[in-house]
N, C-alpha and C positions, 0 to 999 in steps of 0.2 A: 226516460226517467219517470218514476211513479210520483203522482201528486198525493202524498200520504194523507194530507188533510181532507181530501175529497172521497176517500174510501172508508167504508164502515162495514164491519162484519156484523151480521145479524144472525143470532142463533134461533132457529125455528123451534117451536115447542117439541118437535120430534127429535131434536138433537142435531139436526143437519145445520150447517152454517152456510150462509150465502154472503157474497160480497156485493156491496152496493156503492154506486158513485154518482155524483152530480157534476162530473167534469164536463166542461163546455163542449169538448169535441164529441162526447157521447150524447149529450143533450141535443146537439145539432142533428145527429143521426136519428135519434128518437123522433125529433120534430119532423124530419123528412120521411121516416118510415111508418110512424104511428102517431098522427096528429092528435087523435082522441086522447091517448094516454099522456102525450106531452102536454096537452092543454090542462088535463087534470092535475098533473104534477106542477106545472107552472102556476096555475091558479092557487093550488094549495100552498106553495111557497110564498107567492106574492101577497095573497090575501090572508094568510095564516090558517092554522088548522083549528081555530076556535069556531069556525062557521059550521063545520060538518065533520063528524067523527071519521067519516070515510075519506076525507081529504088526506089524513095521515096515511091511510092505506094506499091511496093513489100516489103519494110522494114516494113511499117505500117501494111500491111495485115499479114505478117508472125508474127509480134508481137501481132496482134489481135488473131490469132490462138493460140499462146502461152498463151495469157490471158484466152482463153477458156479452155486450158489444165489446167490452174491454178484454174478453177472453176468459172471464171468470165464470163460475157456476155451470160449467159444461159448454160454454160458448153459445153462439146464436142459435144453434140447432136445438138446444135444450130449453129454450125459453118457455116457461109455463104460461098458459093463458091466465087471465085475471081471476077467473073462478077457481082454478087450481091453486093459484097463489093465496087467495083468501082462505081456502080450505087448509092450506099448510100453516098459515099464521094463527089459525084457530081464534082464541079469544084473548090474545096477548096484547091488550090495549096499552099497558105501560111500556112494554118492550117496543112496540111500534112507535109510540110517541118519542121514546128515548132515541131510537134509531133516527127518526126524522130530525130531531134537534141536533144530534151529532152530525148528520149530513149537511145541515145548512149553517152550522156554526163551526168556524175554523178551529182546529185543535191547536193548542199552544205546545211548542216543543220544550 
């Protein structure tokens, strides 16, 4: 069963849509497989994105990887590296911030 409140679709400026999640089972896998990205995501969520603009990118990138672990975005084989991801999001600051807030705030049904 899908945890709908933990998935967020983010539309890249090129029109492509990616699915992101911060579901705990995928965060655990991220922590085990990529401690650096997990730490950035974790610090951004726990300390807030007001400290550094790139914190929001780290949250979204980590959640994108978790989406890949969930079988979305082409699966694990298709995971972009961080530089590729940053190139794809271009300068969509508002979109990245909104995606982060949606990911960490539970949707009401």
